[in-house]
N, CA, C and O atoms as a GROMACS GRO file, in nm:
protein
  440
    1MET      N    1   9.884   3.935   9.824
    1MET     CA    2   9.706   3.970   9.836
    1MET      C    3   9.705   3.963   9.958
    1MET      O    4   9.755   3.911  10.058
    2LYS      N    5   9.603   4.060   9.904
    2LYS     CA    6   9.419   4.100  10.054
    2LYS      C    7   9.353   3.905  10.065
    2LYS      O    8   9.313   3.828   9.977
    3VAL      N    9   9.368   3.891  10.203
    3VAL     CA   10   9.270   3.826  10.228
    3VAL      C   11   9.096   3.933  10.271
    3VAL      O   12   9.077   4.055  10.271
    4ILE      N   13   8.998   3.811  10.304
    4ILE     CA   14   8.905   3.872  10.370
    4ILE      C   15   8.836   3.771  10.439
    4ILE      O   16   8.796   3.696  10.350
    5ASP      N   17   8.789   3.716  10.580
    5ASP     CA   18   8.744   3.591  10.578
    5ASP      C   19   8.578   3.626  10.552
    5ASP      O   20   8.539   3.735  10.510
    6VAL      N   21   8.489   3.509  10.588
    6VAL     CA   22   8.349   3.487  10.475
    6VAL      C   23   8.288   3.571  10.641
    6VAL      O   24   8.176   3.613  10.610
    7ASN      N   25   8.312   3.605  10.778
    7ASN     CA   26   8.284   3.647  10.810
    7ASN      C   27   8.245   3.843  10.861
    7ASN      O   28   8.162   3.916  10.915
    8ARG      N   29   8.387   3.838  10.789
    8ARG     CA   30   8.420   4.015  10.772
    8ARG      C   31   8.333   4.067  10.619
    8ARG      O   32   8.295   4.176  10.577
    9LEU      N   33   8.328   3.900  10.556
    9LEU     CA   34   8.282   3.987  10.403
    9LEU      C   35   8.130   4.003  10.456
    9LEU      O   36   8.076   4.114  10.460
   10TYR      N   37   8.076   3.902  10.491
   10TYR     CA   38   7.893   3.878  10.531
   10TYR      C   39   7.880   4.048  10.649
   10TYR      O   40   7.772   4.108  10.658
   11SER      N   41   7.967   4.080  10.700
   11SER     CA   42   7.946   4.149  10.762
   11SER      C   43   7.920   4.296  10.658
   11SER      O   44   7.818   4.362  10.671
   12THR      N   45   8.062   4.346  10.521
   12THR     CA   46   8.105   4.368  10.436
   12THR      C   47   7.949   4.390  10.375
   12THR      O   48   7.900   4.501  10.391
   13TRP      N   49   7.874   4.294  10.311
   13TRP     CA   50   7.821   4.280  10.236
   13TRP      C   51   7.688   4.341  10.326
   13TRP      O   52   7.626   4.442  10.296
   14LEU      N   53   7.659   4.252  10.448
   14LEU     CA   54   7.519   4.294  10.506
   14LEU      C   55   7.556   4.436  10.525
   14LEU      O   56   7.443   4.484  10.533
   15ALA      N   57   7.624   4.522  10.536
   15ALA     CA   58   7.621   4.657  10.653
   15ALA      C   59   7.652   4.775  10.487
   15ALA      O   60   7.667   4.897  10.488
   16ALA      N   61   7.653   4.682  10.366
   16ALA     CA   62   7.606   4.727  10.236
   16ALA      C   63   7.477   4.758  10.223
   16ALA      O   64   7.420   4.867  10.224
   17LYS      N   65   7.425   4.614  10.207
   17LYS     CA   66   7.293   4.559  10.206
   17LYS      C   67   7.192   4.722  10.270
   17LYS      O   68   7.126   4.809  10.212
   18GLU      N   69   7.227   4.695  10.406
   18GLU     CA   70   7.142   4.797  10.427
   18GLU      C   71   7.167   4.984  10.435
   18GLU      O   72   7.132   5.084  10.499
   19ARG      N   73   7.241   4.945  10.334
   19ARG     CA   74   7.272   5.118  10.325
   19ARG      C   75   7.244   5.143  10.151
   19ARG      O   76   7.263   5.243  10.082
   20GLY      N   77   7.198   5.021  10.120
   20GLY     CA   78   7.110   5.068   9.978
   20GLY      C   79   7.202   5.036   9.867
   20GLY      O   80   7.159   5.037   9.752
   21ASP      N   81   7.363   4.998   9.900
   21ASP     CA   82   7.417   4.999   9.793
   21ASP      C   83   7.456   4.832   9.787
   21ASP      O   84   7.425   4.730   9.849
   22SER      N   85   7.546   4.872   9.670
   22SER     CA   86   7.587   4.753   9.651
   22SER      C   87   7.793   4.686   9.663
   22SER      O   88   7.903   4.738   9.643
   23CYS      N   89   7.741   4.546   9.707
   23CYS     CA   90   7.891   4.490   9.750
   23CYS      C   91   7.966   4.371   9.625
   23CYS      O   92   7.944   4.252   9.602
   24CYS      N   93   8.069   4.484   9.560
   24CYS     CA   94   8.114   4.413   9.424
   24CYS      C   95   8.194   4.332   9.478
   24CYS      O   96   8.306   4.349   9.526
   25ILE      N   97   8.077   4.170   9.458
   25ILE     CA   98   8.139   3.948   9.452
   25ILE      C   99   8.081   3.926   9.320
   25ILE      O  100   7.977   3.924   9.254
   26ILE      N  101   8.324   3.895   9.315
   26ILE     CA  102   8.273   3.756   9.216
   26ILE      C  103   8.308   3.674   9.165
   26ILE      O  104   8.408   3.668   9.094
   27ASP      N  105   8.222   3.581   9.196
   27ASP     CA  106   8.215   3.449   9.178
   27ASP      C  107   8.397   3.315   9.040
   27ASP      O  108   8.441   3.335   8.927
   28VAL      N  109   8.411   3.265   9.089
   28VAL     CA  110   8.493   3.230   8.973
   28VAL      C  111   8.436   3.095   8.901
   28VAL      O  112   8.457   3.048   8.789
   29ARG      N  113   8.343   3.045   9.027
   29ARG     CA  114   8.339   2.928   8.994
   29ARG      C  115   8.269   2.891   8.819
   29ARG      O  116   8.252   2.979   8.735
   30GLU      N  117   8.229   2.703   8.790
   30GLU     CA  118   8.208   2.654   8.757
   30GLU      C  119   8.067   2.709   8.742
   30GLU      O  120   8.049   2.762   8.852
   31VAL      N  121   7.955   2.727   8.669
   31VAL     CA  122   7.789   2.763   8.590
   31VAL      C  123   7.725   2.723   8.686
   31VAL      O  124   7.666   2.800   8.762
   32ASN      N  125   7.725   2.581   8.703
   32ASN     CA  126   7.695   2.489   8.730
   32ASN      C  127   7.663   2.476   8.920
   32ASN      O  128   7.561   2.457   8.987
   33GLU      N  129   7.826   2.499   8.959
   33GLU     CA  130   7.799   2.560   9.086
   33GLU      C  131   7.752   2.697   9.134
   33GLU      O  132   7.721   2.686   9.252
   34TYR      N  133   7.735   2.808   9.096
   34TYR     CA  134   7.695   2.917   9.054
   34TYR      C  135   7.537   2.887   9.065
   34TYR      O  136   7.481   2.897   9.173
   35MET      N  137   7.465   2.847   8.943
   35MET     CA  138   7.378   2.750   8.954
   35MET      C  139   7.254   2.730   9.105
   35MET      O  140   7.143   2.768   9.141
   36GLN      N  141   7.370   2.647   9.150
   36GLN     CA  142   7.371   2.489   9.257
   36GLN      C  143   7.383   2.665   9.348
   36GLN      O  144   7.299   2.711   9.271
   37GLY      N  145   7.417   2.787   9.441
   37GLY     CA  146   7.439   2.900   9.525
   37GLY      C  147   7.539   2.903   9.528
   37GLY      O  148   7.644   2.840   9.515
   38HIS      N  149   7.461   3.058   9.564
   38HIS     CA  150   7.603   3.181   9.613
   38HIS      C  151   7.557   3.274   9.628
   38HIS      O  152   7.440   3.309   9.610
   39VAL      N  153   7.704   3.368   9.688
   39VAL     CA  154   7.664   3.445   9.708
   39VAL      C  155   7.579   3.598   9.645
   39VAL      O  156   7.604   3.674   9.551
   40PRO      N  157   7.417   3.593   9.802
   40PRO     CA  158   7.306   3.741   9.668
   40PRO      C  159   7.405   3.826   9.634
   40PRO      O  160   7.498   3.852   9.711
   41GLY      N  161   7.386   3.892   9.474
   41GLY     CA  162   7.448   3.943   9.437
   41GLY      C  163   7.611   3.979   9.372
   41GLY      O  164   7.688   4.068   9.334
   42ALA      N  165   7.591   3.828   9.394
   42ALA     CA  166   7.776   3.774   9.331
   42ALA      C  167   7.732   3.722   9.146
   42ALA      O  168   7.649   3.651   9.090
   43ARG      N  169   7.870   3.826   9.103
   43ARG     CA  170   7.882   3.786   8.976
   43ARG      C  171   7.885   3.738   8.870
   43ARG      O  172   7.887   3.823   8.781
   44LEU      N  173   7.887   3.623   8.832
   44LEU     CA  174   7.986   3.496   8.773
   44LEU      C  175   8.087   3.563   8.626
   44LEU      O  176   8.088   3.636   8.527
   45ILE      N  177   8.156   3.477   8.706
   45ILE     CA  178   8.317   3.535   8.589
   45ILE      C  179   8.344   3.343   8.586
   45ILE      O  180   8.372   3.254   8.667
   46VAL      N  181   8.330   3.349   8.515
   46VAL     CA  182   8.402   3.161   8.530
   46VAL      C  183   8.583   3.189   8.494
   46VAL      O  184   8.632   3.259   8.405
   47LEU      N  185   8.646   3.114   8.586
   47LEU     CA  186   8.758   3.180   8.628
   47LEU      C  187   8.831   3.123   8.455
   47LEU      O  188   8.858   3.215   8.378
   48ASN      N  189   8.848   3.029   8.424
   48ASN     CA  190   8.865   3.047   8.248
   48ASN      C  191   8.914   3.145   8.203
   48ASN      O  192   9.028   3.176   8.169
   49THR      N  193   8.752   3.231   8.206
   49THR     CA  194   8.728   3.335   8.112
   49THR      C  195   8.788   3.453   8.187
   49THR      O  196   8.757   3.556   8.128
   50VAL      N  197   8.854   3.475   8.284
   50VAL     CA  198   8.912   3.564   8.311
   50VAL      C  199   8.971   3.649   8.207
   50VAL      O  200   8.910   3.747   8.163
   51PRO      N  201   9.092   3.613   8.163
   51PRO     CA  202   9.193   3.645   8.081
   51PRO      C  203   9.096   3.752   7.953
   51PRO      O  204   9.141   3.861   7.918
   52SER      N  205   9.018   3.719   7.920
   52SER     CA  206   8.948   3.741   7.845
   52SER      C  207   8.828   3.858   7.843
   52SER      O  208   8.784   3.916   7.744
   53ARG      N  209   8.786   3.876   7.996
   53ARG     CA  210   8.687   3.895   8.100
   53ARG      C  211   8.791   4.005   8.175
   53ARG      O  212   8.711   4.064   8.247
   54SER      N  213   8.870   4.042   8.190
   54SER     CA  214   8.954   4.108   8.248
   54SER      C  215   8.956   4.263   8.346
   54SER      O  216   9.002   4.312   8.450
   55ASP      N  217   8.847   4.302   8.197
   55ASP     CA  218   8.822   4.482   8.246
   55ASP      C  219   8.657   4.437   8.265
   55ASP      O  220   8.553   4.486   8.220
   56GLU      N  221   8.678   4.356   8.326
   56GLU     CA  222   8.507   4.313   8.467
   56GLU      C  223   8.511   4.333   8.539
   56GLU      O  224   8.405   4.333   8.603
   57PHE      N  225   8.663   4.379   8.620
   57PHE     CA  226   8.677   4.332   8.740
   57PHE      C  227   8.732   4.493   8.747
   57PHE      O  228   8.828   4.542   8.685
   58PRO      N  229   8.668   4.539   8.812
   58PRO     CA  230   8.693   4.679   8.836
   58PRO      C  231   8.753   4.742   8.903
   58PRO      O  232   8.718   4.733   9.021
   59LYS      N  233   8.880   4.843   8.870
   59LYS     CA  234   8.970   4.876   8.930
   59LYS      C  235   8.990   4.995   9.048
   59LYS      O  236   9.083   5.049   9.107
   60GLN      N  237   8.900   4.998   9.046
   60GLN     CA  238   8.855   5.085   9.139
   60GLN      C  239   8.747   5.078   9.349
   60GLN      O  240   8.628   5.100   9.328
   61GLY      N  241   8.757   5.070   9.407
   61GLY     CA  242   8.706   5.009   9.498
   61GLY      C  243   8.708   4.850   9.535
   61GLY      O  244   8.753   4.784   9.442
   62ASP      N  245   8.679   4.790   9.623
   62ASP     CA  246   8.719   4.692   9.732
   62ASP      C  247   8.624   4.533   9.584
   62ASP      O  248   8.503   4.531   9.563
   63VAL      N  249   8.700   4.458   9.533
   63VAL     CA  250   8.618   4.409   9.435
   63VAL      C  251   8.650   4.214   9.587
   63VAL      O  252   8.751   4.162   9.632
   64TYR      N  253   8.578   4.199   9.594
   64TYR     CA  254   8.593   4.008   9.674
   64TYR      C  255   8.592   3.923   9.573
   64TYR      O  256   8.488   3.887   9.518
   65VAL      N  257   8.723   3.882   9.538
   65VAL     CA  258   8.696   3.725   9.457
   65VAL      C  259   8.675   3.636   9.585
   65VAL      O  260   8.727   3.636   9.697
   66ILE      N  261   8.535   3.528   9.494
   66ILE     CA  262   8.586   3.385   9.570
   66ILE      C  263   8.523   3.230   9.484
   66ILE      O  264   8.478   3.237   9.370
   67CYS      N  265   8.526   3.160   9.525
   67CYS     CA  266   8.528   3.057   9.500
   67CYS      C  267   8.463   2.933   9.526
   67CYS      O  268   8.350   2.982   9.524
   68ARG      N  269   8.444   2.829   9.546
   68ARG     CA  270   8.448   2.721   9.619
   68ARG      C  271   8.523   2.739   9.763
   68ARG      O  272   8.462   2.772   9.865
   69SER      N  273   8.633   2.719   9.761
   69SER     CA  274   8.724   2.669   9.917
   69SER      C  275   8.817   2.807   9.896
   69SER      O  276   8.846   2.849  10.007
   70GLY      N  277   8.883   2.909   9.768
   70GLY     CA  278   8.985   3.029   9.842
   70GLY      C  279   9.104   2.912   9.678
   70GLY      O  280   9.150   2.928   9.564
   71MET      N  281   9.104   2.906   9.685
   71MET     CA  282   9.223   2.842   9.557
   71MET      C  283   9.208   2.920   9.394
   71MET      O  284   9.265   3.015   9.339
   72ARG      N  285   9.114   2.837   9.360
   72ARG     CA  286   9.063   2.959   9.192
   72ARG      C  287   9.034   3.095   9.229
   72ARG      O  288   9.122   3.164   9.178
   73SER      N  289   8.955   3.165   9.291
   73SER     CA  290   9.008   3.276   9.351
   73SER      C  291   9.122   3.377   9.370
   73SER      O  292   9.133   3.499   9.385
   74SER      N  293   9.198   3.274   9.363
   74SER     CA  294   9.359   3.336   9.457
   74SER      C  295   9.460   3.349   9.288
   74SER      O  296   9.561   3.416   9.270
   75GLN      N  297   9.385   3.256   9.183
   75GLN     CA  298   9.426   3.205   9.088
   75GLN      C  299   9.446   3.298   9.005
   75GLN      O  300   9.545   3.347   8.951
   76ALA      N  301   9.228   3.330   9.001
   76ALA     CA  302   9.216   3.469   8.995
   76ALA      C  303   9.267   3.592   8.952
   76ALA      O  304   9.268   3.652   8.845
   77ILE      N  305   9.317   3.616   9.091
   77ILE     CA  306   9.379   3.733   9.117
   77ILE      C  307   9.476   3.745   9.152
   77ILE      O  308   9.517   3.848   9.206
   78GLU      N  309   9.575   3.597   9.123
   78GLU     CA  310   9.740   3.634   9.064
   78GLU      C  311   9.781   3.710   8.931
   78GLU      O  312   9.874   3.784   8.898
   79PHE      N  313   9.658   3.651   8.862
   79PHE     CA  314   9.677   3.629   8.693
   79PHE      C  315   9.652   3.804   8.690
   79PHE      O  316   9.709   3.883   8.614
   80LEU      N  317   9.554   3.836   8.793
   80LEU     CA  318   9.498   4.005   8.751
   80LEU      C  319   9.542   4.084   8.779
   80LEU      O  320   9.514   4.198   8.740
   81GLU      N  321   9.686   4.033   8.913
   81GLU     CA  322   9.776   4.143   8.998
   81GLU      C  323   9.840   4.146   8.889
   81GLU      O  324   9.820   4.249   8.824
   82GLN      N  325   9.928   4.053   8.831
   82GLN     CA  326  10.014   4.044   8.734
   82GLN      C  327  10.006   4.080   8.579
   82GLN      O  328  10.095   4.134   8.513
   83ASN      N  329   9.856   4.031   8.527
   83ASN     CA  330   9.874   4.113   8.426
   83ASN      C  331   9.858   4.232   8.370
   83ASN      O  332   9.917   4.293   8.280
   84TYR      N  333   9.715   4.268   8.482
   84TYR     CA  334   9.670   4.380   8.477
   84TYR      C  335   9.677   4.493   8.593
   84TYR      O  336   9.604   4.592   8.598
   85GLY      N  337   9.773   4.463   8.678
   85GLY     CA  338   9.773   4.515   8.811
   85GLY      C  339   9.660   4.539   8.866
   85GLY      O  340   9.674   4.653   8.910
   86HIS      N  341   9.601   4.518   8.881
   86HIS     CA  342   9.502   4.541   8.997
   86HIS      C  343   9.527   4.529   9.107
   86HIS      O  344   9.574   4.418   9.132
   87GLU      N  345   9.511   4.637   9.242
   87GLU     CA  346   9.509   4.649   9.365
   87GLU      C  347   9.397   4.645   9.457
   87GLU      O  348   9.410   4.699   9.567
   88ASN      N  349   9.315   4.602   9.433
   88ASN     CA  350   9.145   4.604   9.454
   88ASN      C  351   9.154   4.501   9.472
   88ASN      O  352   9.032   4.489   9.468
   89LEU      N  353   9.190   4.391   9.494
   89LEU     CA  354   9.091   4.254   9.453
   89LEU      C  355   9.163   4.186   9.569
   89LEU      O  356   9.274   4.177   9.621
   90ILE      N  357   9.041   4.143   9.583
   90ILE     CA  358   9.061   4.069   9.740
   90ILE      C  359   8.988   3.905   9.775
   90ILE      O  360   8.868   3.881   9.786
   91ASN      N  361   9.091   3.816   9.787
   91ASN     CA  362   9.069   3.706   9.805
   91ASN      C  363   8.904   3.653   9.909
   91ASN      O  364   8.869   3.737   9.993
   92VAL      N  365   8.864   3.595   9.904
   92VAL     CA  366   8.765   3.522  10.012
   92VAL      C  367   8.793   3.441  10.046
   92VAL      O  368   8.767   3.338   9.982
   93THR      N  369   8.878   3.435  10.193
   93THR     CA  370   8.913   3.229  10.277
   93THR      C  371   8.771   3.187  10.242
   93THR      O  372   8.668   3.250  10.216
   94GLY      N  373   8.813   3.015  10.256
   94GLY     CA  374   8.705   2.980  10.256
   94GLY      C  375   8.582   2.960  10.166
   94GLY      O  376   8.499   2.873  10.193
   95GLY      N  377   8.570   3.032  10.070
   95GLY     CA  378   8.493   3.057   9.969
   95GLY      C  379   8.338   3.017   9.978
   95GLY      O  380   8.289   3.013  10.090
   96THR      N  381   8.293   2.999   9.914
   96THR     CA  382   8.106   2.955   9.933
   96THR      C  383   8.110   2.846   9.984
   96THR      O  384   8.006   2.782   9.997
   97MET      N  385   8.229   2.794  10.026
   97MET     CA  386   8.174   2.702  10.116
   97MET      C  387   8.138   2.707  10.292
   97MET      O  388   8.054   2.662  10.370
   98ALA      N  389   8.237   2.775  10.294
   98ALA     CA  390   8.274   2.868  10.412
   98ALA      C  391   8.125   2.980  10.431
   98ALA      O  392   8.036   2.960  10.513
   99TRP      N  393   8.128   3.048  10.372
   99TRP     CA  394   7.976   3.071  10.390
   99TRP      C  395   7.853   3.027  10.403
   99TRP      O  396   7.762   3.075  10.470
  100ILE      N  397   7.856   2.892  10.307
  100ILE     CA  398   7.734   2.832  10.273
  100ILE      C  399   7.671   2.819  10.445
  100ILE      O  400   7.571   2.850  10.509
  101GLU      N  401   7.865   2.719  10.472
  101GLU     CA  402   7.873   2.669  10.673
  101GLU      C  403   7.875   2.760  10.788
  101GLU      O  404   7.920   2.732  10.899
  102GLU      N  405   7.820   2.876  10.751
  102GLU     CA  406   7.802   2.967  10.843
  102GLU      C  407   7.632   3.023  10.837
  102GLU      O  408   7.588   3.113  10.908
  103ASN      N  409   7.569   2.961  10.757
  103ASN     CA  410   7.441   2.931  10.734
  103ASN      C  411   7.401   3.126  10.674
  103ASN      O  412   7.292   3.184  10.682
  104TYR      N  413   7.530   3.178  10.621
  104TYR     CA  414   7.483   3.334  10.551
  104TYR      C  415   7.417   3.243  10.432
  104TYR      O  416   7.406   3.122  10.410
  105PRO      N  417   7.374   3.376  10.360
  105PRO     CA  418   7.198   3.384  10.277
  105PRO      C  419   7.240   3.286  10.151
  105PRO      O  420   7.274   3.187  10.216
  106ILE      N  421   7.252   3.266  10.074
  106ILE     CA  422   7.263   3.246   9.908
  106ILE      C  423   7.136   3.221   9.830
  106ILE      O  424   7.025   3.181   9.863
  107GLU      N  425   7.187   3.255   9.720
  107GLU     CA  426   7.071   3.270   9.561
  107GLU      C  427   7.074   3.140   9.516
  107GLU      O  428   7.139   3.062   9.586
  108GLN      N  429   7.032   3.106   9.438
  108GLN     CA  430   6.988   2.955   9.327
  108GLN      C  431   6.927   2.971   9.263
  108GLN      O  432   6.804   2.962   9.264
  109ALA      N  433   7.031   3.016   9.148
  109ALA     CA  434   6.979   3.027   8.980
  109ALA      C  435   6.917   2.882   8.925
  109ALA      O  436   6.986   2.784   8.952
  110LEU      N  437   6.838   2.868   8.878
  110LEU     CA  438   6.748   2.774   8.773
  110LEU      C  439   6.766   2.731   8.608
  110LEU      O  440   6.683   2.658   8.554
   0.00000   0.00000   0.00000
């Protein structure tokens, strides 16, 4: 499984933002966790819905999968790799907790 830490993800995210591009980040936490704070632009696909929403994970380009600490995102990636042949998913080690600890920007949904 490919991995990236939040510092490298932030650099990638920032570079994409400066170019006017998007960075494909999928958050697999629960709705209430996502609403409290997430990486700007991250799309929510709750872990237990991943099997029924597997087609929403692009198979082209880098897709960063994030959760609170990296455990649920690794479960989602393992499932998608084993069952759907994804090879472009990257687990964000440390997850949203590490992102927030680094004081990187977050969005909150009310």
